[in-house]
N, C-alpha and C positions, 0 to 999 in steps of 0.2 A: 503493500499501499506505501508506504514510503518512496517505492521510487515510480508510482505513479503522481503522486502530490510533484515530486521532483521535476518530473517530465511536462507534466502543465504546467506548473508556474516558468518553467523555460520557455516554452512554446510562447504560452502567453506575456512573457516579459518580451521577445525578440518581437513580437508582431505586434508589443504597442512601441519599443522602438521604429519600428522601419516604418510606422504608421506616422510618428513622431517626423523623422527625416523625409517620409513621402510629402508631408504638408509644409515642411521648412522649404524643401526645395521647389514643389512645384509654386510655391509664393514667392519664389524668388525670380524664378522665370517667367512667369508672369505677368505682364503690367499690371498695377491698380487703377482700376476704371474709375474711382473716387479719391485719385490723389490729389486733387487740384478743389474740391469739396471740404470742407469744412466738419470734420466728424466730432459726435458727441459722443461721452460715455453712453455704453447702452445699460448699464446700473444707474443709471438717473446722476453721474458723478458724485455719487455720497461712499460709496462704496471703495475707491481710494484716497477717501479724504478723511476717514473714520477708522478708527481703531490704533493699533500698534504698529509700532516701526515696522514689525515682520510680515504682521498684516498686510499693512500697504504694499510692502515688497513682492509677497505672495500671491498678489491679485495682480500686478505688474510682469508676471512672470505669462508670456504666451502658451497657447494650449499647449503648441507643439511639443513646447521643452516640457509642459507639464508629463506630455504620456512618454516621453522620454524617459522623466526622471521617474515616473512608474515603471518602466519597464526596468531600468534598474535596480531599482528596490526589488518586485518581481525574479529578477536573475537573483540577487546577490542569495536571498528567501529558497530557490530552485538550488542554490550550492549550498545552503546549510541545510535543507531535507536530505539532501543528496549525503549531507556527508564530506562531502569535498571544502567544505569551510568551517572547523570546530571552535569552538567558544568554550574554555575553559576559568569558570570564576572558582577562586577559593579565598578563604579567610583563615588564617590564623593570630590564636590568640598567644602573645608570647608568656610561659609562664619560670617561675622558678624553682 
């Protein structure tokens, strides 16, 4: 079962990265029809203004970059599930 989960996460992570890369390439190669028009924030302009510094930064990330980031997260989780990456946490109390 662990192998199926790792395989599924690897496939989904790869697909997310490829989708994000495709969106980035298509946006780069095709001209923007509304480049001269004044664009407004689709969320009403309040999503970027309100919140902490981290949430403002998070809202400015493009959708393609978010796809790539989630793909990388899924690939790391797949590597952990498959055993390619192991985490070993330990604690010891010093005694005399």
